[in-house]
N, C-alpha and C positions, 0 to 999 in steps of 0.2 A: 357227646361228652356232656355230663350233667354239671350244672353250676352248683358250687357249694358255698353257702353263705348263711350261717345260722342266725345272723343278726337281721337278715332281710327275708322274712317269711314270704313276702309277696312275690319274690322272683326266684325262689329256690327251685321251682319246677321247670324253669326255662332250660331247654336243651339247645345247645349250639350245634349247628351242623358240622360234621367232621370235615367237610370240604372247606368250610370257613377256617377251622382250626389249622388244617394243612396249609392253607394259603398264607396264614400268618407265620407259620413255621418256616415256610419256604421264602418268606419275604416277597411274596408276589401280590401283596395287597396295596391298593391305593385308596386312601380315605377321601370321601367326597362330603364336605361339611357344609351344612346350610344354617339358616338363621335360628333354627330351633335350639342349637347348642348354646347360643348367646343369651337366651331368655333369662337364665339364672344370674346373668351378669347385669341385669337391669335394662337390657336392650329389648326392643320390640321384635316380634316376628314380622314376616313379610306383610301380611294384611294389616297388622296393627301399625306398622310404619307408614303405610299409605294413608290410613285413617288420620294419623298424627300430622302428616304432611297437609292434608285437607284442612285440618283445624288451624294449622300454622298459616296457611294461605288466607283463610277466612279472617283471621285476626289481623293480618298485615294489610289486607285489602278492604276491610270493613264490608265484606260481601259474603252472602250465604249461598251463592249460585252453584256451589259444589256439594251442598248438603244432600241432594238426592243421590249422588254417587256414593257418599259415605253410607247411606242407608242400604243401597244395593250391594255394597261390599260387605256390610255387616250381616246381611241376610243371605249372603252367598249367591245373589242373583247376578253378580257381575264380577269378573276376575280383576285382581289388583292391576294387572298389566293393562287391561282395557280402561280402567279408571285413570291410570297414569297417562294414557293416551289422551284422554279428555282434558286432563290437567295441562298437558303440553299444548294442546290445540287452543286452550284459552289463554296461552301466553304466560303460564306460571312456572315454566321450566327452571328459571334461575332461582326462584323462591324455594322450589323443592330441593334443588341441589344445595342451596345454602343451609337448608334445614338438616339434611343428612350429614353435612359437614360438621355441624355442631352437636346434633342429637346422638350420634354413634360414637362419641368419645367415651372411653371407659374411665371409671373412677379409680383413684389410686389404691383403694383398699379392696379391690375385687379379688375374689378367690379363684385363682387360675390353676388349681390343682388338677382339674379334669383335663384341661388343655395339655398340661405337662405329661399326664399319664397317657393320653392319646398319642402324643408324639413319641413317647417311649416305646409304645407297641408298634407304631408304624410312622416312619419319618418322611413319608411321601404323602403330602396332603394337598388336595384341591379344594378351594373354598369359593363360594359365591358371596361370602360375607365381605362387607367393606371395613369392618372394625379391626382393631389391633390386638385381639385376644391372644392369638398365637405369638405375635411379635413380642408382646409384653411378657408372656409366659417364658419364652425361650431366649429373649435378649438378642444379641447380634450373632449368635452361633448358627442361626439357620439361614439358608439361602432363600430370599424372597424373590419370586418370579412375577413380573407384571405382564398382563396380556398385551401391553404395548411394545414389549421388547422382543423383536424377532430373534435376536441372538440368544436370549435366555430360553425362549420357547423351543428353538431348534436343538438346543443342547439338553433338553429336559430328560430325555431317556438315559443320558449318561450320568445324571445326578442321583445320589443315594438319599439325599435329604433336601426337601424343598417345601415351601408353602407357595402354591401357585394360585394367585388371586385373579381368577378369570373374569371377574366383573368389576375390578378396580379397587381403589383404596380411598378411605375417608379423607386422607390428606389431599386428594385431588378430586373433589366432588364433581367438578365439571367434566371429568373424564370417566366417571362411574357409568356402568351399564345399568341404567335405571328405567328408561322409557323404551317403548317398543321400537322406536326408530333407532335407538342405540343397539338393541338386540339384532335388528335386521342388518345394521352395518357390520356388526361383529360376526354374525353367523351366515349371512347370505351374500355379502359382497365377495368378489373374486380377487382381492388384493393378496399380496404375498403373505402379510401377517395373518389375514383371515383364513387363508388356505392352510397355512402352517398350523394354526390353532385347531382347526377342524380335524386335520390329519392326526395331530397328537391325541386329541380326544378319541378318535376312532381307534387309534393304535392301542390306547389304554383299555378301551372297551373290549377289544379283541384279545389282548394278550395279558391283561391283569384281572384280578378280582377286585371289583369296586365295592366298597362298603360305605353306604350312605348313612350319615348321622345328622339328625336335625334337618333333613331335606324332605320337602313335601311333594316334590315332582310337579309343583305348579309352574315350574320353568318349562315352557313348551318346547324350547329349542334343544335343550339337553335330551329331553324325552324323544324328540323327533329324530335325533341322531341315533339314539339307541333303538328306536322302532325300526329305522331303516336297516341297521345292521342285523337286527333280529330277523327281519323279513328276508334279506338276501342270503343269510346263512341257513334259511329254512328252519329256524328254530333250534339249530345246533349250537348256537352261541352259549358259552359258559354262563352259568347263573351268577348273578351278583346279589348282594345282600343289602337289606335296609333295616336299621333299627327304627321302629315306629311305635307310636301309641295308638294307631288306628287298627282296629280289628277287621276293617272292611277293605284293606289295601289289596289290590289285585292287578298286578302287571306280570305277564307270563315269564319274563326273564329276570325278575327281581324276587328273591325269596325274602319275605318279611320275617323279622324277629320282633315279636310284639312285647313292648314294655308297658308297665302301668304309667310311668312318667319318665321324662328324659333324664332325670337325675339318676335313675337306676342304671344308666350306662356305666357309671363308675364301678358298680359291683360286677357288671359283665366283664369289663376290661381286666379287672383283677384276676379273673379266672383264665384269661388267655395267656399261655406261657410265652416268655421271651424266646426268640430263636436260639437254638443250641448250636454248637459247632457243627454237629452232624447235619442238623436241619439246614444250616445256612450254606452248606457246600453248594457251589454252583451246579445247576442241573441244566442239561440240554433241553431246550423247549422248542418244539417245531412251531414255526410261524404259521398262523392261520392264513390261508390264501382265500381271498374272496374275490371272485371274478369281477364283480361290479364296483369294487372299491379299488381304485388304482393306487398302488403303493407309490409313494413319492420317489420314483426312481432317480429323478434328477438330483435329489439331495445327497445321494450316495456317490455321484460322479465328482471326482476331484475338481477343485476350482483354481483357476489362475486369475489373479487380479492385475490388470494392466492399467497403470495410472500415468497420464501424460500431463506434464506441466506446460500449459498454454495460456498464461495470463493475457488478457486482452491488450495490455500495454507493451507486450513483447511480440515479436513476430516469429515464434519458434516453428510453428506449422509442421509438426511431426507427421510422417506418413503412417497413419494409424492402420490403414488397410494392409500395408506392406508387412508390418510386424504382427498383426493379428492373423495373417495368412500363414505365418510360421506355425501357429498353434492350431490352425483349422483342421489339420489332418489327424488330430488326436481326440479321443473321447474325453473332452474336458468341458467344464463350464467356464465361460469367459466373462468376467466382469470388467468391461472396458469403460473407464471414466476419467475424469480430470483429477489432477493432484491438488487436493486441499485437505485441511485438517478433518473436516466432516467425513470425507470419503475414506480417509485413513482409519478413522475411528469406527466406521461402519464395517470394516473388513473383519470377519470372524475367524477365518481359517484359510488354508491353502497357501499357494506360493504368491508372492508379491513381486511384480516387475514394474519398476519405476523409471520413467524417462524424464530427466530434468537437466538443468544447467547449473553449474557452480560459478557463483560470482562472489569474489572476496571471501573465499573459504566457506561459503554457505550455499545450500541448495535453494533453488527457486521453486516456490509453490504458489497457488492462488490464494488470495485472502477472500473474505466473505463477499467482497464487491468485484471479484474476478480479476483483480489486479495483482501484480507480483509482490511477493513477500519473501524475505530471506528466512531460512530456518536452518538450524544446525543439524548435523547428522543425528546426534543423540536425541534432540527434540522430535525429529521425525520418527525414530524408532520407538520412543516412549508413547507415541500416539497409535501404535499398532498393538493388536491383541497378542498376548503371550502364546496363543495357540496356533499361530501361523507356522508354516513349515520352514520358511526362509525368505530372504529378501535379495533381489537382484536390482542394482541401480545402474542405469546407463547415463553417463554424464560426460561433459567435456573435460572435467578435471575433478580431483579429489577435494572434498570439503575438509575442514579441520576435524580431527577425531579426538574424542575425550577418552583417554586411557582408562579413567575410572569406570567407564561403562562397557568395559571389554566383555562382560558376561551377558550382553544383550543378545537377542536372537541373531543367528548367523546372517551376515550381510556380505554380498559379493559385488564388487564394483567392476563395471566394464567402462573403460575410458576410451571413447571413440565418438566421432561425429559423422562418420560415413555410413549412411543408411544400409548400403549393401553389406558392408563389413559387419555391422551390428546384426543384421539378419542372419548372416552365416554363423556368427558366434552363438546366437540364440538357438539356431538349428542344431548345432553341435551339442550344446548343453542339454536340450530336451531329448535328443537321441540317447545321450549317455544316461540321463535320468530314467528314460524308458527301459533301458537295458539294465537298470539298477547298478550302474557303474559309478564309482565315486571319484573317478579321475577327471571330472569336468573342470577341476581347479586350474588346469593348464590353459583353459580358454578365458578365464577371468583374470583381471589385472590385480585385484587386491581383495583379501578377505578381512572383514572386521569382526572381532568377537572370537571367543574360544569355543563356543558351542558349535556342534556339527549340524548340517542340514537334517531336519527331521524327515525320515523316509517318505517319499511322495510317489505313490503307485498310480499309474494310469496306463492306458493301452491305445493302440491305433483305432481310429474311428472318425467320427464327425463331431466337431465342437458345437456347443450350444451357446449362443449369445444370450445372457440372462438380463441384460439391461432393459428396464421398462422405459419405452420412449414416451415423451410428452405428446399428447394429442394436439396436433397442429392443424389449424384451419387449412382447408384445401386451397385457399386464396393466397397463402404465404408459401412461396417457392424459394428455397435458399439458392437455387440456381440464378435467380435474379440479382444476387449479391456477388456473383463471381468476380465482377470487376469493381467492387466497392473500393474506393480509395480515400485516404485522408480521414479527417474528422475523428482522430483517435480520442482527443480530449472530449469531444461531444459524446461519443459512444460511452466513454468511461463515466462521465457525469450523468448521462441518462440512465445507465444501468444502476448507478448508485441510487438515483432517485426512485427508480422502479422498485428496487429491493426494499427501500425504506417505506414504501407505500404499505407494506404488509402490516406495519405497526401504526398506521395513521388512516383515518377516514377521509382521505383526500383523493382527488383525481389529478393526474399529471397531463398538462396540455403542452404539446410541442408546437410552439407558435412560430410562424415564419411566412414570408411571402410565397406566392405560387412558383412552383418549379424549382424551389430551393433545395428540395430533397427531404422534406419532413417524413414522408411515408417510408422512404428508403432507409433512413437512419433508425426509425423506430422498429422496422422489421429486422434490421441488422441487430439491434440491441436485444429484442425479445428472442430472436433465434439463438443468440449466444446463451441466453438464460435457459432456453428450452433444451439445448444440447446438453446442459448439465442437470437436466431433470429437476430444476428448482421448482417448476410449476407442473401441475398435472395436465393443464390444457392452456393453449394459446388460441384465441379466437379473433376473427377480423370481421368488421362490418364497414362496408363502403356506404357512407351517409349521403353521397351526392345524389343517389337515385331514390332516396326515401322521401315520401311526400306527405306523411301524416304520422300522428302519434301511434296509431294502431300498427302501422307498418314497422315503425321503430321498435315498438314493444314486441312485435312478432320476431324481429331479428334478434333482439336481446334474449328472448326465451329460447330461441334455437341455439344460441351460443352455450347455454348451460343446461340444455336438455329439460327445459320446463315445458308444461303444456300451455301453449299460447291461448287456448280456448278458455282457460280459467283466469283467475285473478293472479297475474304474474307477480305483482308486488307482494301479495300475501304469500305466494309460493317461495319467493326469495327469502322472506323473513322466517319462514318455518322449515326450510330445508337444511339448515345447519351448515351452510357453506363456510369454508375456512380459508378464504383468500388464496386458494390454489389455482385459480383461473385468471388468466390475463385476457382482457377484452380491449381490442384496439378499435376505436371509433374514428375512422379516417374521414377527413374533410367535414368535420363537425359543424363548421360555420354555416353550411347550407341549411342545417336544422334550425338555426337561430332566427331564420326568416319565416318560419312556419307559424300559422296561427296557434299550433299546439305546442309552442316553445315551452311554456310553463310546465306542461305535463311531462315533456321530454326531460327537462332539467330536474324535475322532481324524481323521475325514475332513475336518472343517473346519480342523483344525490343519495338515494337509497342503495343502489347497486354498489357504490364505492365502499360501503360498510362490509360487503361480503366478497367483492372481487377487486382485482387490480384493474382499474379503469384508466386507459390512456387515450387521449384525443389528439388528433392533429388538426390544426385550425389556423386560418389566416386572421382570426380575431379572437379576443379573449371571451371566455364564457361568462365572466363577471360574477363568479361565485366565491363566497368566502373560503371555501375549502378547495380552491383551485391552486395547484402548484404549477407555476409556469416556467417552461424552459424555452428561452428565446434562441432560435437557431440562427446562427450567423451564416453568411455566404461562404463559399469556398475561398480559401486563399489562392493567390495566383499560382503558387507551387502545386497546390492540390488540383487546381483547374488544369494545369499543364499535364500533370500525371494522368488525370482522367481522359484528357484528349488523346494522349499517346496510347492509352489502353485500347481505344476503339479505332484510331486512325490506322488505315492499312499501309500507308506509305512510311517513309523514313524522314525524319527532320535531320538533314545532313550537315548543314552549315550553321555557324554561330548566328549569322544574319537571319536565317530562317527561324531559328529558335526565338530570337528577339521579336521578330514579326509575330510569331505565334503567341508568345508569352504576353507581350505588352499591347500589341495592336489588336489582335483577334480576341484572345481570352479575356484580357483585363478591360480593354476599352469598348470593344464591340459586343462581346458576349456577357460582359459585366460579371464574369466568374459564376454565371448561373449554370448549375450542373445539367439541367434538362437541355438548355440551349447548347451547351458544349457537346453533350451526347448526340443530339440530332445532327449537328454540323459535322462532327468528327466521323460519324457512321455513314453520313450521306454523301461524302465527297470521294471521288476516285483516288487511288493511291498516287497517281501521277499528277495530281492537281498541284499547281504552283501556289504556294502560300501567299505570295504577294498578290496574285490574281484573286485568290479567295478573299483576301482583305478588301480589295477594291469592290468586288461583287457585293459583299456584305455591306460595305459603307454606302454604296449607291442605293441598295435596297432600303437600308435603314432610314435614310433621309428622304425617301419618297413620302408624299403627303397623304398617307392612307389613315383613316380614322380608327385607331385601335379601340376607342371607347365604345364602338358599336358592338364589339365582341364581349367586352367585360362591362356590361351596364347593369347587371343585377346587384341587389343590395349586398349580397355576400361577397361581391368582388371588390369590396372597398379596400382590401389590403393585398390585392393581387399585384404581383410584380408587373407593372405596366410599362416598364422600360421597353423600348422598341427592340432591344436585343432578344428578349424571349419570343415576342410575337414574330419577328422576322426570321429567327432561327427555325421556328415551326413552319413559317411560310416558305422558307428556303427549302426545307425538306419536302414540303408538300409540292412545290413547283417541280421537283425532280421526279415526281411520280408520273407514270403514264395514266391514260384515261381509266383503265380497268382498276388500277391501284387506287386512284382517287375515288372511284366509285365504291370500292371496298372500305376505304377510310371513312367516307361520309356515311355509308350505310351503318357502320358500327355505332354511330351516334344515336341510332334508333334502338339500340340494345343496351340499356343502362346496366343490366346485370352481366353483360358480356355474352359470348357464345362459346360453347365448347367445340374445339376444332373437329372432333370426331363426328359430332352431329352436323356440322357444316359440310363435311365431306359427304355424308349420307344424303343430305339435301341436294348438294350440287350434282350428285350422281343421277338423281331422278329428274333434274331440270334439263329440258331439251333446248331452251333458247339461250341466248348469249348473256342474259342477266343472271349471272351466278358468280360466286366467288370461289376461286380455286386455291390450292396450296401455294401456287406461284405468287399470287397477290399477297397472301398472308406473310409469306417469307420476306417479300419486299418491304412490307410495312415493319416487320420485326427487325429486319436488318438496319432500318433507318431510325429505330427507336420511336416509331410513331404508334406503337401499341404495346401493351403488356401481355406477355404470354406466361401465365402462371399455371403450371401443371395442366396445360391444354386449354385453360380458359383464356379467351381472347377478349381484351377489354382496353378501352382508351383511358389514359390517365386524365384526371379531371380537367386540366387546362387544355389538353389536346382534344378532349370531348367538346369543350366549349368552342374551340376553333373549328372542329369538324362540323358542329351544328351551324356555326356562322357560314361556313362554305356551303353547307346544304341549303340553308335559307336563301342563298343567293341564286339557287337554281330556278329555272323556269318551272311553272306549275305542272306542266305535262311531264317534266323530268322527275319532279318530286313524286308524282303519282306512281311512277315506276318503282321508286325506292319504297314507298309505302306498301305497294302491292307485294313486292318481294319480301319485305319484312313480315307481312301478313301470311304469305305463303309459307315462309319458314316456320313461324309459330304454329300455324295450322298443321303443317307436316309433323312438327315435333310432338304436338298433342296427340296426333293420330298414331304415331309410332309408339309412344308410351302406352297408349290405350291398347294397342294390338299385342305388344311383346312383353309387357310387364304386368305384374299384379298391381292392384290398387296401392298396396303398401309400398312397393318399390317405386312406383311412379310418383307417389306423393313426395317422397324424399327428393326426387329429381326436380319436380315442379317447384319445390321450395327455392331452388337456385335461379328460377326464372320468373318469379312473381312480377317484378317491375317491368320485365320485357313484355309480359302479357298485358299489363295494365296500360303501358305506353301505346301498345298497338291499338287498344280500344279508343284511345284518345284521338287517333287520326283515322279511325276506321271508315269515316264518311268519305275519305278521299281514295280508298282502296278500290281498285278496278276489278271488282268481283261482284257476283250476284248477291243480293241481300240474303238469300237462303244460306249461302256459305258464311256470311257474316253472323247470322243468327246461330248457325251451327257452332261457330267458334265461341260466341258468347255463352251458349248453352254448355259447351264442354268446360269452359272456365267456371261457370256456376257450379258444376258438379265438383270441381276441385276445391273451390273456396267453401263450398258446403261441407266437404269432408274435413277441412281443417278449421271450420267454424270461424273463418275470417271474412264474413259476408258483409259487414257494415260498409267498409270502404269500397268493396266491389259494387254493392247496390248503389252507393253514391255516384260512382263513375258511370255505370250503365244507365243510371237514372237522369243523366244530364239532358237538358232540353235538346241539344244537338243530336244526341243518340235517339231520343224519342221521335224527333222530327224525321229522322232517317227512315224509320219504319212505319210511321203513321200515314204515309201516302198510300199504303196498301192494307186493306182490312185484314187479310189473313196474316200478313207479316206483323201488323199491330197486335193481333191476338196472340201470336206466338211470343212476341217480345214481352207482352204482359204476363203470359204463362210462365216464362222463364223467371221473371221477378217474383211472381206469386208462389211458385214452387219452392224457390229459395227461402222465402219468408216462412212458408209452411214448415219446412224441415228445420229451420234454424231459429224460429222465433215464435210463430203464432199459428196454431192449427185452425183457428177460426176462419182463416182466409179460404178454406175449402169451399165455402158458399160462393165466393167471388170466382173461384176457378170453374165451378160447375155452371156459373152464369155465362162463361165464355163458350163452353161446349158442354151441353148436358149429354146424357147417355144416348139419346136418340140421334143427336147431331154427330156424336162421336162415331157412331156406326156408319154414317154416311160420308165420313172423310175419305179423300182419295189418296191411297198410298203411293201412287205414282208421282204425286206432288210432294216435293221434299218438305215444304213448309207445313202442309197438312199432316204428313207422316210424323214430323217432329212434334207437332201439337198433340197428335194422337198418343204418342208414347208418354208425354208428360201428363196428360189427363188420366190415362189408364194407370199410371204409377200411383196417382193419388187415390183413384177409385179402389185399387187393390188394397191400399192401406186402410181405406174406410170399409173394408169387408166385402168388396165386390169381386172376389176371386172367381166365382162361377161365371159372372158376366165377362170377365177378362178372358177366361179359358174358352168360353163359347165363341166370343167374337174373333179371337185369334184363329180358332179352327175355321170359322166361316170365311175369314180373309186368307186362310192358309199362310199366316204370318209365322215364319219359322226362325227368324233371326235371333231375337233376344231369348234369354232363358225363360222356361215355362215351369221349372221345377217347383218354385214356391206356390204357384197357383194349384198345381196338381196335389201337392202335399196338403194344402189347406182344405181343399174340397174332399179330401179323404182317399185319394188314389195314391196311397203311400207306397205300394210296391212299384208302381209305374215311376213315381218320383225317384225311388231308390235306384231303379234300373238306369235312369238318366244321369245319376250323379257322376258316373264315370265319363260322361260326355262333356263335363264342365272342365275347362282348362285349369281353373283355380278355384278351389273350394272356399266358401265363406261360411259364416255361422249357419245359414239356412241348410246347406248341405250337411254340415256336422250335426245339426238338429235332426235331420232325416235319418242319418246313420245311427244316431242315439236311439231314436224311437223304434228302429228296426233291429236293434241289437248288433249293429255292424260297426259301432264306433271303436276305433283304435286310439287309446289314450295317448300313446306316444306321438301319433300323428297329430292329434289335437294340440298337445303341448308344443310340438314343433311349430305349428301354425301360429300359436299365441306368441311364441318367442320371437317370431319374425315380423310381428305387426309393428307398424310405425307408431311412435309415441303419440302422434297427434290424431290417430284414428280412434277418438274417444268412443264413438258409437259402436264400432265393431268390437272394441275391447270389452265394452259393457255386455253386448249381446253374446259374445263367445264365452265370457265368464259365466253367464247364465246357463249356457249349454253345459259347461263343465260342472257347474253346481248341480244340475239335474243328474248328471252322470254319477257324481259323488257328493251327496248332501253334506258330508263332513269336510269338504274342501274349504280351506280358509281363504276368504276373498276380502281384500282390503278395499272397501268401498270409498274410503277417504281419498284414494288416488283418482277416482272417477270425477269427471267434470260434467255438471248438468248444463246441457246446451239447448235443450227444448223439453217440453212436457214428456215426450216419449222417453228420453234418457233418464229423466227424473223418475218416471214410473218404473223403468227397468231396474234402476238402482234400489228403489224401495221394495221392489219384488225380491231382489237378492237379499236385502236386509231382512225382510220378513222370513225368508226361508232359513236364514242363518241365525236369526235371533233366538236367544235362550230365555227371554223374558216374555211370558204369555201376554201381558198387557201391551208391551211394546209391539209384539207381533201383530196384534189386531190393528193397531194404529198404522203400522207399516203397510199391511195389505190394503187398508182403505185408502191410504195415500197413493199407493200404486194404481189401484183401480181408477181413482179420480183422474190420474194423469195419462192413463193408457187408453182412454175412451176412443180416441181417433185412430189408434192403431189396433184395429178390431181383433185380429187373431190373438195378439198377446194380451189384450184386454180379457178375452174369454179364457185364455190359458191362466191368467192371474186368478180368475174366479175359481178355476179348477184347483190351483195350488192352495187357495184359501180353503176350499172344501176339504182337501187332504188334512190340513191343519185342524179345521173344526171337527172333523170326524175323529181324529186322534185325541183331541181334548174335550170331546163331547160338547161342543159349542152349541148354544141354543139356536143359532142362526144357520146351522148346517143345512137343514132341509130347504130353507129359503134360498140359499146360494146354489144348491144343487139344482133346484127347480129353475132358477134364473139361468144357470149355465146351460141346461138342456134347451131351454126356450131360445136363448140367443144363438146357440150353435146351430139349431134347426133353421132359424131365420136367415142366418148368414151362410148356410150350407157348409159348415165346418164339421163334416161327418166323422172324422177320426176323433176330434175333440168330443163330439157328441157321444161316441162310443165310450170314451174314457169316463165321462160323467155317469153313463148308465152302469159302467162296471163298478163304480163306487158302491152301488147297492147290490150288485150281483157279480162277485169276483170270478164266477165260472164262465162268464161271457167270453166268446172268442170273436175276434174281429173278422168279418166276412166281407172282403172288399168287392166281391163279385156282385153283391146286392147294392152297392153304392150307385151303380150306373142308373138304376131305377129311380134314384132320387135326384139325379143331375138333369133337371128339366132343360130340354133344348139340345142335348148332346147325344148324338146317335152313335152306337158302339162301333159299327163298321167304319164309319168316317173317322171316328176318334183313333182307332187302331192304325188306319192308313196314315193319318196325320203324324202319329208318334213314330212310325217307321220313316217317314220323310224327314221328320225332325232329327232322327238319328243320323240319317244320311247327310243332312246339312251340317251336323256338328261332329261327324266322325273324325275329321282332321284333329279336333281337340283330343279325342281319345288316343289317336296315334301319337300326338305330341307328348302325352303323358307317359 
């Protein structure tokens, strides 16, 4: 169709595609509007906006440190999004948001004719603009959709008119999608809102014709979605259209319509006819099915919302499982939640079933603090969406009804309190609804409203629970609260204080004496909040075993998935946390006695701005921002109730109850909950209470010095009444010898032990010194340990008592304990090493850090050879190296007593020194290589005896360093000479050029790492899906492996986007690899030179990747005709020959002659000292040695 516009000669030759005209006629168009359309309204385009933001920041901060980025942006050498990332990193996010909140306001006299004409042609508009151009042009007549509204996004396809602002609104600048971190949260997270948004965009791309106006496609995320769909539809995706002023636009699935200027769009729009009656008749359009895009099937399944009124100040306790089972046999989505106004308002559609009580003519719901609130029937209905199908309310009585609201959605009351009867009624109603029968009214007691139930179609099948559960720490087990009694007021007050912390930068301290129940009540409170999904995550840190700031920082980082190898405080400040995580710091008073107290309090003071921080403590933290809740003791009534919960016998007479209430609970046990639990669980059911009273009284008034147990500074506020001590002692005295052994042994495990690991350890123990299920059950039954999801641990006061009892043992007995503890830790390390990948084992090691370190503290008393002790320390060094937490570990193993232990023997002293130096080499300083080679040079290494464990461990450590320093040929030759088949040899084979041999051995590796993937890449055998799966399973703390494997992926696909800002520099090697990645991905030639030179400088000691960095630099210099190209090629060839890196040498030679073909058979002539026949036999034996790994795979 030709455009006709005699007054505009410049555009009269433009021809609009018929497909575009047809799409407008069929109302199948969605307009995608960008910032280019707002330029004529006096607003900047995207790049200009960023330049203005920089100018604003410079004027407000009196600084010009962003000037370079402005130049790079103006010269198109840097993207606007990359510039904004730098602005955010420099801490100017708030200034940028403030600026757009003011700058993008429209003047009152703006000409909005174009916006009105656009909307008249197509009333479905998506815009990335923050401004109010369309809102001002159209007034209140148009439906505005925010990217934050799940309800609005989910109903988008049913709307004929909307303005969908996918990147936010100028009225809420802090919520605008402006920075790359905002984009990633919106497009890459897996939350319900994000998934819904992406699915809607995909649906529009597949089923609508998109017409882009004023959109430059500098938004990488929208383009990435379209690229993905274009690829998986193999290019069959319908074309979309773009009005542009660029003649060079070239995207295969976007057909450009070139204009001289954006204002010409007005002329174009006039030529597009409005839809006619004929054109607008509905047409049947087949949905495009794309195998790799999963349609959101769940969203089409009908939903039933079950809401239960269970305020914490009432004891309603509905049987949720019973009622949800009624629905489980149907294909439904079940939204099971608590009854409060927020949840009512969140319901968008489906049936609503409410369980509540009626008191004084009103229904009971929860208020914002989880306490009961009365609400009228009409107020409840008014807070529900008009799109729901109907409401069923189960209650004990009718509330008062307002006749004026008779036209509200249909509501059916079931008046019954018998769970079985209610279940049968619901069963009947659902069966009749399934069969589309409308005679279910006979089952209900009353209908309110004149409207009928909106048809609700579903079928038999399996229900899906759609509630998102809060991420709860593995150390918080709600089963521990099964017998929680009393303290209703305390729970209510603490919950109120926790909720209010969201709006304040404070910490909440639950203060009280030992054994009073601080931990229990805070767990009870946060689990009530977690069950209502008020927070995304609830984490727990036991502070009693923390010995340093580094350890505390590590635990805090783990709670919120930060990398503890980097600056944790800086990460907290820059990760945009929104107080959706609760962190419980239990027994915090122990940290107040550390030398690092100031640093710990500083970290807590910063963290409370971003997280909900709760401490339990026997003393105040003495901080201005500390909110204190002083926990009282139990009342006698509560103490009596707790005793009866655990006591197996019956309190039959009034006299017995008085003895129990006043003599035992109040006077002797002082209403202390821990004391009550231990006594009540430890006595037989036939025990006479009068006799129990006398036993306790006799024990309590014995003259034993309790101060010996609680003599540490943090014990200043421990409940030192004899009641607590003697209740523990009473329980302890009832244990047999094996149970006492188990109880005291647990004091040597500050992190606790998992029961499954304990069973595995016990199974391989042949002697009597082992703990079995029988002993664990006995301790659990007597409340002398905590069993949380299988983790066995002593409560802090019990731990102190256990340590006291242990210290009283004879030295020879202690030695047995120390040795058993060492054996368990060694066994555990060995098991993890054998059956798990490094990534999996690191996650489990995290739960045992303090166990490992405590064991080193008493390792001098362990009855094992020093070779085993050094092996243990070496294994731990490997772990602490991988998580880059080496400082505290070096401090502990560097103690004089540890050094003295190994200095009596020269070989042991050398290995001890090598363990320390290797850790420093990898984590801190490569220059210690000279000290390492002074301990054993190459000649001395060859002569080490492999039958001697100490010498073998020393050999492996030194050889590891030599290989890094370029001695792969030496390593390979000596291993063949020794016939050493155990450890992997693949990396050495690859580096000396035996690439096909290395490839052949990859399948004999049980778990591939970056080196195996690098070999697969170089031989053309790399499977990208396999690589990405490996990357996705890496543990967050594996900084080194993440960097190395990212480099491999980048070599596979040079266009891969790699966010180097998430990498942590832990040593010169990681810094070198990060800069090598930066160099390859850099778009600025000047920066690329700088990045390569920085990489080379830092990679010098890791020789293979140093030479590979030279090769990558040569590729860049060749492409850009760099003057130093010949110099670096020559250098690369020279170094690769010197180090026998023959495959790399070939790659350098091929830069000058691309016809060269790699001939591996010639390599053996260059490998001096390796004889081919011996080598082949060695490889065959190596395969036999490792064939079990191949079968395992």
